[in-house]
Structures are given as C-alpha cells and as structure tokens.
C-alpha positions in Angstrom: 216.0 214.6 -43.2 218.3 210.7 -43.0 221.2 210.8 -42.7 223.2 208.8 -45.9 225.8 208.1 -43.3 223.5 205.5 -41.5 221.1 204.8 -44.7 224.1 203.4 -45.7 225.4 201.4 -43.1 222.0 200.2 -42.6 221.9 198.8 -46.2 226.2 196.6 -45.4 224.1 195.3 -42.5 223.1 191.7 -44.6 223.2 188.1 -42.5 223.5 190.9 -38.8 220.3 192.9 -40.3 218.7 190.7 -37.7 220.8 190.5 -34.8 221.5 194.5 -34.9 217.6 194.7 -34.8 217.0 192.5 -32.0 219.6 194.8 -29.7 218.0 198.1 -30.8 214.5 197.0 -29.8 216.5 195.3 -26.8 217.7 199.1 -26.4 214.3 200.5 -26.1 214.7 201.5 -29.5 212.5 202.5 -32.1 213.7 201.8 -35.5 217.5 200.4 -36.6 217.7 204.2 -37.8 217.8 205.5 -34.3 219.9 203.0 -33.1 223.0 203.6 -35.3 222.0 207.2 -35.0 222.7 206.7 -31.5 225.7 204.3 -31.5 227.3 207.6 -33.8 226.5 210.1 -31.8 227.9 208.3 -29.3 231.2 207.4 -30.9 231.7 211.0 -31.9 231.3 212.5 -28.2 233.9 209.6 -27.1 236.5 210.8 -29.9 235.3 214.9 -28.6 236.1 213.5 -24.9 239.2 212.5 -26.0 241.0 215.4 -27.4 239.9 217.7 -24.8 242.2 214.7 -22.6 244.8 215.0 -25.2 245.0 218.5 -24.9 244.4 219.0 -21.6 247.4 216.8 -20.7 249.0 218.3 -22.9 248.6 222.1 -21.6 249.4 220.4 -18.6 252.8 218.9 -19.7 253.8 222.4 -20.8 253.2 223.9 -17.5 254.7 221.6 -16.1 258.1 222.7 -18.5 257.7 225.7 -17.7 258.2 225.3 -13.8 261.7 222.9 -13.5 263.5 225.7 -15.9 264.8 228.3 -13.0 268.3 227.8 -12.3 267.4 226.5 -8.8 266.9 223.2 -9.4 
C-alpha cells in the first residue's frame, strides 16, 4: 500500500521531477517513491532525536536546579 503523502509529493514535483529522479538514481534508489519514503523517514527520525535531546536537557536542568536548592550554596 502506498503512502498518499508521498504520492502527493511526487505529483506536485512538476519541473523538479527530472532533478529528483536523477538524484534518487544517483543515491541508489529504484524509484522516486522509495527515495521520498526514505527522505520522510529520516526527517521523522531527526525530529524524534531532537525531542529526546530536549527532554534530556530539560531533565538535566531540573536535576541541577534541585541540587542547588540547599541552604549552604
């Protein structure tokens, strides 16, 4: 089953279609669909990694704030 988001992206390429096809074949993809599927999955993974980083820094910040709350500092 094809992802409708990817199909819509391919339909809207118009003048950039040849460029994207060449790029996909240069990177070793058999079709434009596979190329955009990979591109979208990488983008989603990057967003997830960014979320994890933000959560980690937020948790770290909270722990450092808790440590500084003693009366001697």
